C-alpha positions as CSV (number, residue, x, y, z in Angstrom):
1,M,-17.8,0.8,-16.9
2,P,-15.0,1.6,-19.5
3,A,-11.6,0.4,-18.5
4,E,-10.2,3.9,-18.2
5,E,-12.9,4.8,-15.7
6,R,-12.6,1.8,-13.4
7,I,-11.0,2.4,-10.1
8,W,-8.7,-0.5,-9.3
9,T,-8.1,-1.2,-5.6
10,A,-5.6,-2.9,-3.3
11,G,-5.3,-4.0,0.2
12,L,-2.1,-4.1,2.2
13,L,-1.2,-6.7,4.9
14,V,1.7,-5.8,7.2
15,V,3.0,-8.8,8.9
16,G,5.1,-8.8,12.1
17,D,5.1,-8.8,15.8
18,E,7.8,-6.2,15.7
19,I,5.4,-3.7,14.2
20,L,2.7,-4.4,16.7
21,S,5.1,-4.1,19.6
22,G,6.5,-0.8,18.5
23,R,10.1,-2.2,18.2
24,T,10.0,-1.4,14.5
25,Q,8.3,1.6,12.9
26,D,6.6,0.8,9.7
27,K,7.7,2.7,6.6
28,N,6.2,0.5,3.9
29,I,2.6,1.7,4.1
30,A,3.5,5.1,2.8
31,Q,5.8,3.9,0.0
32,V,3.4,1.2,-1.1
33,A,0.5,3.7,-1.2
34,S,2.5,6.2,-3.1
35,W,3.7,3.6,-5.6
36,L,0.2,2.3,-6.1
37,Q,-1.1,5.7,-6.8
38,V,1.3,6.1,-9.7
39,Q,0.3,2.7,-11.0
40,G,-3.3,3.9,-11.0
41,I,-4.4,1.6,-8.2
42,R,-5.9,2.9,-5.0
43,L,-4.8,1.5,-1.6
44,T,-8.1,1.1,0.2
45,E,-7.3,-0.9,3.4
46,V,-4.3,-1.7,5.5
47,R,-4.2,-4.4,8.2
48,V,-1.4,-5.2,10.6
49,V,-1.3,-8.8,12.0
50,P,1.0,-10.8,14.2
51,D,3.3,-13.7,13.3
52,M,0.5,-16.3,13.5
53,I,-0.4,-18.4,10.5
54,E,-4.2,-18.5,11.1
55,R,-4.4,-14.7,11.6
56,I,-2.4,-14.0,8.5
57,A,-4.4,-16.5,6.4
58,E,-7.7,-15.0,7.6
59,A,-6.6,-11.5,6.6
60,V,-5.2,-12.8,3.3
61,N,-8.5,-14.3,2.3
62,A,-10.5,-11.3,3.4
63,L,-8.3,-8.8,1.5
64,R,-7.6,-10.8,-1.6
65,L,-11.3,-11.3,-2.2
66,A,-12.3,-7.7,-1.4
67,Y,-9.8,-5.9,-3.7
68,D,-8.2,-6.3,-7.1
69,Y,-4.7,-6.8,-5.5
70,L,-3.3,-7.7,-2.1
71,F,0.2,-6.7,-1.1
72,T,1.9,-8.1,1.9
73,T,5.1,-6.9,3.6
74,G,7.2,-8.9,6.0
75,G,7.6,-12.5,7.0
76,I,9.4,-13.9,3.9
77,G,12.9,-14.0,5.3
78,P,15.2,-16.9,6.4
79,T,14.2,-17.3,10.1
80,H,11.7,-19.7,11.7
81,D,9.1,-16.9,12.4
82,D,9.0,-15.8,8.7
83,I,5.8,-17.6,8.0
84,T,4.0,-15.4,5.5
85,V,4.6,-18.0,2.7
86,D,3.1,-20.7,4.8
87,A,0.1,-18.6,5.7
88,V,-0.6,-17.5,2.1
89,A,-0.3,-21.1,0.9
90,H,-2.7,-22.1,3.7
91,A,-5.2,-19.4,2.7
92,L,-5.1,-20.5,-1.0
93,G,-5.3,-24.2,-0.2
94,V,-2.0,-25.1,-1.9
95,P,1.3,-26.6,-0.7
96,V,4.6,-24.8,-0.2
97,V,7.3,-25.8,-2.7
98,I,10.8,-24.8,-3.5
99,H,10.8,-22.6,-6.6
100,P,13.6,-23.8,-8.8
101,R,14.5,-20.3,-10.2
102,A,14.5,-18.8,-6.7
103,R,16.8,-21.6,-5.6
104,A,19.2,-20.9,-8.5
105,I,19.1,-17.1,-7.8
106,L,20.0,-17.7,-4.1
107,E,22.7,-20.3,-5.0
108,D,24.3,-17.7,-7.2
109,Y,23.9,-14.8,-4.8
110,Y,25.4,-16.8,-1.8
111,A,28.1,-18.5,-3.8
112,T,30.7,-16.0,-2.5
113,R,28.8,-15.4,0.8
114,G,29.1,-18.7,2.6
115,G,26.9,-20.8,0.5
116,L,23.2,-21.7,0.6
117,N,22.3,-23.1,4.0
118,E,18.9,-24.3,5.3
119,G,17.9,-20.9,6.6
120,R,18.7,-19.2,3.3
121,L,16.9,-21.9,1.3
122,R,13.7,-20.9,3.1
123,M,13.7,-17.8,1.0
124,A,13.1,-20.0,-2.1
125,R,9.9,-21.4,-0.6
126,V,6.7,-20.2,-2.4
127,P,3.0,-21.2,-2.6
128,E,2.6,-23.7,-5.4
129,G,2.0,-21.9,-8.7
130,A,3.8,-18.7,-7.8
131,D,6.1,-16.5,-9.9
132,L,8.9,-14.4,-8.6
133,I,9.5,-10.6,-8.0
134,E,13.0,-9.5,-8.7
135,N,15.1,-8.2,-5.9
136,R,18.4,-6.6,-7.0
137,M,19.4,-5.7,-3.5
138,S,19.7,-9.0,-1.6
139,G,19.0,-11.7,-4.0
140,A,16.0,-13.2,-2.3
141,P,13.0,-12.6,-4.5
142,G,9.5,-11.5,-3.7
143,I,6.5,-13.7,-4.7
144,A,3.6,-13.2,-7.0
145,V,0.7,-15.6,-6.7
146,R,-2.8,-15.0,-8.2
147,N,-3.6,-11.4,-7.2
148,I,-1.2,-11.4,-4.2
149,R,2.2,-9.7,-4.2
150,M,4.4,-10.7,-1.3
151,M,7.3,-8.4,-0.5
152,A,10.1,-8.0,2.1
153,G,9.5,-6.1,5.3
154,V,12.8,-4.2,5.1
155,P,11.8,-0.9,3.4
156,A,14.8,-0.6,1.1
157,I,14.3,-4.2,-0.2
158,C,10.5,-3.6,-0.5
159,A,11.2,-0.5,-2.6
160,Q,13.4,-2.6,-4.9
161,M,10.6,-5.1,-5.4
162,L,8.1,-2.4,-6.0
163,D,10.4,-1.0,-8.7
164,A,10.5,-4.4,-10.3
165,L,6.7,-4.5,-10.4
166,T,6.4,-1.0,-12.0
167,G,4.3,-1.1,-15.1
168,T,3.4,-4.8,-14.7
169,L,0.0,-4.5,-13.0
170,E,-3.2,-3.9,-14.8
171,G,-4.7,-0.7,-13.3
172,G,-7.0,2.2,-13.8
173,A,-6.6,6.0,-14.0
174,P,-4.1,7.5,-11.5
175,L,-5.6,9.2,-8.5
176,L,-5.1,13.0,-8.8
177,S,-5.0,15.3,-5.8
178,E,-5.0,19.0,-4.9
179,T,-4.6,20.5,-1.4
180,V,-6.3,23.6,0.1
181,G,-5.2,24.6,3.6
182,G,-5.3,27.3,6.2
183,W,-5.5,28.2,9.8
184,I,-9.0,26.8,9.9
185,Q,-10.6,24.7,12.6
186,E,-12.2,21.5,11.2
187,S,-15.3,22.0,13.3
188,V,-16.0,25.3,11.6
189,V,-16.0,23.8,8.1
190,A,-17.1,20.2,8.7
191,A,-20.6,20.8,7.2
192,L,-19.0,22.5,4.1
193,L,-16.6,19.6,3.5
194,R,-19.5,17.2,3.7
195,E,-21.7,19.2,1.3
196,V,-18.9,19.8,-1.3
197,E,-18.0,16.1,-1.3
198,Q,-21.6,15.0,-1.7
199,A,-22.0,17.4,-4.6
200,H,-19.0,16.0,-6.4
201,A,-19.6,12.2,-6.4
202,G,-16.3,11.5,-8.2
203,C,-14.2,13.2,-5.5
204,Q,-13.1,12.5,-1.9
205,I,-12.0,15.1,0.6
206,G,-9.6,14.3,3.4
207,S,-9.2,16.6,6.3
208,Y,-5.9,16.7,8.1
209,P,-5.7,19.0,11.1
210,F,-2.4,20.3,12.6
211,F,-1.2,22.4,15.5
212,R,1.6,24.7,14.9
213,E,2.9,28.0,16.4
214,G,0.3,27.8,19.0
215,R,-2.5,27.7,16.4
216,T,-4.8,25.1,14.9
217,G,-5.1,24.6,11.2
218,A,-6.0,22.0,8.6
219,N,-5.2,20.9,5.1
220,F,-8.0,19.6,3.0
221,V,-6.9,17.1,0.3
222,V,-9.3,16.6,-2.6
223,R,-8.8,13.4,-4.6
224,S,-10.3,12.2,-7.9
225,T,-9.3,10.2,-11.0
226,D,-10.9,12.9,-13.2
227,R,-9.1,16.2,-13.6
228,A,-12.3,18.2,-14.5
229,E,-14.2,16.8,-11.5
230,L,-11.2,17.5,-9.2
231,D,-10.9,21.1,-10.4
232,A,-14.6,21.7,-10.0
233,C,-14.6,20.3,-6.5
234,V,-11.6,22.4,-5.5
235,E,-13.3,25.5,-6.8
236,A,-16.4,24.7,-4.9
237,L,-14.4,24.2,-1.7
238,C,-12.6,27.5,-2.1
239,A,-15.8,29.3,-2.8
240,G,-17.4,27.8,0.3
241,L,-14.4,28.8,2.4
242,E,-14.6,32.4,1.1
243,R,-18.3,32.5,2.0
244,L,-17.5,31.4,5.6
245,G,-14.8,34.2,5.8
246,Q,-11.9,31.7,6.0
247,T,-8.5,32.5,4.7
248,F,-6.9,29.7,2.8
249,E,-3.9,28.8,0.6
250,R,-4.0,26.6,-2.5
251,G,-1.4,23.9,-2.1
252,G,-1.9,23.8,1.6
253,I,0.3,25.0,4.5
């Protein structure tokens, strides 16, 4: 398959008991997915795991082997329960080491903020052989090792790390999308959606129902890496909706 036609994929591993308990609402899935789409990489699977080394390591090995890239968020801070670095190192079978450039970055950042103590030094720990991801917000860098990119769980800091990675990853064609929506019940058009998607192998159709103003509707999002295939699929979907007597709006509602 030519490079421009390859669909590059990624998995995302969200680490943290606070996410699973509901104490913290995750915002990183959406921003990582949106960023990846612009990079031409499709987010294909997301897992959320607790702060347990074995569980994190198991998920790391499953996702890093299944997809071109694995992104992790959370668990790389200064506290005792920030164990993502240890878990990734365990998964890769390498030791954890202090990265000299990470230490220098932290020493500089904390020079006027109380100095580099034992907790802060934890943020210089990386799996052996890792590189760093710049973090302009709080100094502590993200980590790149093999096809894994480890980022902070704090959404604003994660966004800074994503920005630093922009344009650095090998990827494929960006995933394009168009939306068609209406006050349409999914059950009425389920067969049509299936038929149209099957007839356009290069496209995916997502159905997203909603309930507003006492009425039920749905938006249908058509995705493809090929503009011509995308347009053909959208036209087929609209023609099918017309045949069924459904009123719809391009762009969704």
